[in-house]
N, C-alpha and C positions, 0 to 999 in steps of 0.2 A: 559438579559437572554432570550433565544429563547423560543417560545411557546411550541415547541416539547420537550425541556428539562423540562419545567415546568410540563408537563403531566407525563413524565417518572419519574421525581424526586418524585412525590407523590405516586408511587407504593409502597405498603407495602413489606417488605422483612424480612425474618428470616434466619439468617446465623448461622448454628450450627457448621460448621467446613469446612476445605478444605484439599485437598491433591495435590501433584504435580507429574506429570508423564513425563518421558523423551521420546522424539520422534526424536532424532538426526538422521541425514541422511548423508551418505558419498557420495560425488561427486568427484571422483578421489582422489586427495590429500587434498581436502577441506572437512571439517566437517561443515555442517549447523546445529547448535544446535537449538532445539525447546523444550520448556517445556509447557505443558498444565496445567492450573489452573482449578481444579475441585472444585467448591464451592457448598456446600450442605446445605439443610435445608428443613424441612416440607415434606420430601419424594421426593424432587426434586433436580436436579443437574444443575448448570450453568457452562459453560466452556468458557475459554478464552486462547489465545496463547501468550506466551512470545517470542518475536522475537529479543531479544538482540543478537548481533552478536558474542559476545565473549564467547567461550566455557567455560573458567574458571568461568565466571560470572554465567553461568547456573549450573555448578557443585556446586558452593558455595550455590546457591539458593536451590537446591535439598537437599544438605547435611544438610542445616539448618532446612529444613522441615517446617511444618506449625506452625510458631512461633507467628503469629499475631492472635488477637482475634477481630472478627468483630461482635460478638453477640450483642453488644449494639446498633447497627443500626436498626432502625425500618422502615425506608423508603429507597428506592434506593438513593435518594439524600443524606441522612445521610451516607450511605455506601460509596458513592463516595467521600464525604468530608473526611471521616475517612481514606480512602485509600490514598488520596492526602496528608494527614498529616503524614503518616507513612514513615519511611525509609525502603524501600523494599529491600535494600542491607544491611542486618544486620551485616554481618561478615566483609565486606570490601567495600569501595566505588567502583563504576563501573569503568572499564577502560575508558569508554567514558561517558561524562555527559548526552548525549542524551539518553543513555540507561535507565535512570530514567523514561523518558516518555514512552518508550516501555513497561517496566514492569508494570507501572501504568495502561496502556491500557489493559494488560492481565487481571488484577484484576477487573478493572471497567467493561470490556466486560463480564467477568464471572458473576459479580453481576447483570448486565443488563439481561443476559440470565436467571439467577435464578429468579429474581423478576418477569419477564414476565411469566415464567413457573409456578411459584406459583400463579400468578393471572389468569392463563389459557388464556393468551392473546399473540398475536404475535406482534412483533415490529411495523409492518406496520399499525396495527389497532390503536395503541396508538398514533403514530405520525401523523395519518390520511393522509397517502400517499400510494397510490396503487403501488405495485411492477410492474415494466415495464421490457420488454426485455432489456438486457444489451449489449451494444456495447463494444467490447474489442479489444485490439491490442496485438500482440506478441512481447515481448522484448527479443532480442537475440543479442549476440556478433558475429562478423564475424569470419571466419576461419573454417576449417573442410573439408568436402568432398561434391562434387556435385552428381547429379543423376547418373553420369557415373562412380563413384568411384574414380575419380581423385580429388586431393586436389584443393580446390577452396575457394577463399575469401568469395564468396557469397553462399557457400555450405549450411549453415544452413537455409538461406532464401529459396533457391531452394527446399530443402528437405521438408520444411513445405508447400510451395506452391504446391508441387506435390500432396499432400493429401488434402490441403485446399486452393484451388485457389483464394478464395475471401478474404484471410487473410490480415489484415493490420498490420503495424509494428511500433514499437518504437525502434530506433537504437541509439547507442553511437558512434558518429564519433570519429575516432582515428587519431593520428598524421601521420600514414602511408597511410591514404586515399588520393590517387592521383586522378587526373582528370578522368582517365579511369575507376577507380573503382566507383567513384561517379556517372558517366554516366551509368555504368552497373546497379547499384542499382536503379537509377532513372527509367530506362527502365524496370526494373524487378518487382518492388514491390511498392505498395502505402505506403509511409512513412508518418506517422501522427505526430510523436514526434521525435525530435532530442535532445537527452540528451547530452549536451556538457560537463557535469561533471566538470565545471570550478571552483567549490567551494570545491573540495575534495583535501586534501593534505595528503601524506603519506599513501595512500591506494592502493590496487591492481588495482583500476580502474582509477587512476589519468591520466589526459590528459593535456599535456603541452599547455598552451594558445597560439594559433596561429591565428592571424587575418585573414590570407589567407584561412585557413581551415574554419573559420566562414563564410567568404564571399562566399566560394565555396558551402557549404552545404545549406546556407540560400537561395542562388539563385537557386540551383538545385531542392529544395523541397519547393516550394512556399506555399504549403498548410499545412506545418508541424509547430507545436509549436516548439519554440526554448527554451529549458529548461536549466536553471542554467548556463548561460554564465558567464565567468569571465570578468567583465566590467572594462576596463581601457581606457585610452585616445584613443588608436588605435582601440580597439574592439567596443567601443561606436560608433565611426564614421562608422565602417563597418556595424553595425547592426541597425543604425538609420532608414534606410528605412523599416526595418522589426520590428520596436519597438512594434507594436501591437501584434506580435506573441511571444514576450518574456514571459516566464512563470518561476515560481520558485517552488522548491521542498525542497532541502536540508536546506535552511535557515529558513523555516517556522516551528515554534513550538508553535505559539499562534495566537490569533485573532489580537493582536497588530502587529505582524510580517506581517500578511496578509494586514492589513490596511496600513502599511508603504510601502510594496513592490508591491502588486498586482495591475496590470492595467487591463488586459483583461481576464486572466485565471490563475489558479493555479493547481498544482498537489497536491491532498489531500491524505495524508497517515494518517489514524486515529491514528496509533501508534506513529507517530511523535508528535502529539498534546497531547497524553497521557490521557487527560481528556475528558469524554463524554460531559460535559457541554461546554468545549472549542470547540469541534468538531461541535456540533449543533449550537453554536453561529456563527461559521465560515460559516456553510451552510446558515444560515439565512442572514448573512451580504452579502455574495456573491450573493445570490438570489436577495436581495434588490438593490444591486449596479450593477447588470448586469455583474458580473464576472463569467466566465465559470469555472467549476470544472471538472477535470478528475481524476479518482482514480489511486492510485499507490499501489504496494505491496512491502513487505520487505522480500521476500523469505519465506512466510508462508508455512508450511508443513502440518498443521492440520486444526483445525476449523477456524483459522484466515483467511484463504483464502476465505472460504465461507462467513464469516462475512463481509469482504470488498466488496464482490460481492453483498451481500444483501444491504449494504448501497448504493452502486452505483445504484442498481435497484430502490431505493426510491428517491435519491437526484440528481443523474447525469447520467441517463442511456444512453444518446445519444452522449456522448463525447468519445474520444479515450482512454478508461480506460485501464491502464496497469495492468489488473487483470485477464488475461487469465487463464483458468483451468491449473493446474500444469503440465499436460501431454504435453502441448506445449513447456515446457522447457526440456522435456526428449529428449536426443539425438536420441532415437529410433522413436520419433514422432508417438505415438500410433494412430491407426485408430479409427473411430467412436466417436471422442470427440465432445462435443457441439461446434457449430459454432456461429459466431457473426452475429446478435445479439442473445444472449443466453437467452432462456426462464427463467423467474424467477422460483426459486425452494425453496421458503421459507417454513420453517417448520410450523406446525399448531400452535405451541406456541413457545415463546422464541425468541432468537436472533441467528438463525442458518439457513444455507442454506441447504435445504432438512433435512434429519434426520441423522446428523453427530453424 
């Protein structure tokens, strides 16, 4: 168990109840559901965001309401253990098993925020790490319009660079990327992560495994991490010269997974691990073993975005964190957003970025 978790687990906590609020947002034909857990006690409130992807799972969660009793927990460690023992999908099992981790993180992060606020302390003080400016990259898919209003595969990149010329990117290579497009991107933007999405099946973001695509993008972007490749006899041979750049995201749900798979770097999404203890154990393991960590998001719409930025500022501020302020994902690309590296904006107490 990490020293940071030991200190946090000892924090006293008083949980008198909680409620759930909906914060879903429409993106064209897509609904991104979001539910915030408001955990209350001793005149304070702690918040955490449920980033489960399935709308019906959120509706069932909200309709069930606050059915769990956390009042028996006297410390944050006890609260986290209790949350881990409960079935947080009381009416029906989730559509995807990984959703259990996502929901657990919502409750544990709310409990963390509450315990810290009741203690009058900030997260950085208890874990004894100073917040640092956070480097971030912008994750975007290609397609759209360029600066001249004409349809352009690289339109989303150009639109963002027009306002933020120093911006770095995380991109998802797709099967229609030809040599000309790859060369155009290479000359246009600094790409720090290539998410090959080789481990997704039956999702809107599936990419067919193509050894030649792997070869082309690995060679064109020699300083980019190569995330989640589908490794088979052909692709292993193609990626062997770049093995030190291979990183993992989707298959990582525990410290055991990290120990089994990680070589040089991982994408750490706290909600994938679910447990605060597991997350902090992973941070400690990676620091000890010299494994780089870069943060990732799961489409957080509310407090969850600030919380992953906060964690990055403490544990991995200098890596290509895929945790850009949400405005970078807005097709309008608002002006006057924070630029990378982003100054830390931790709240005076609790587990929040600024005063959310």
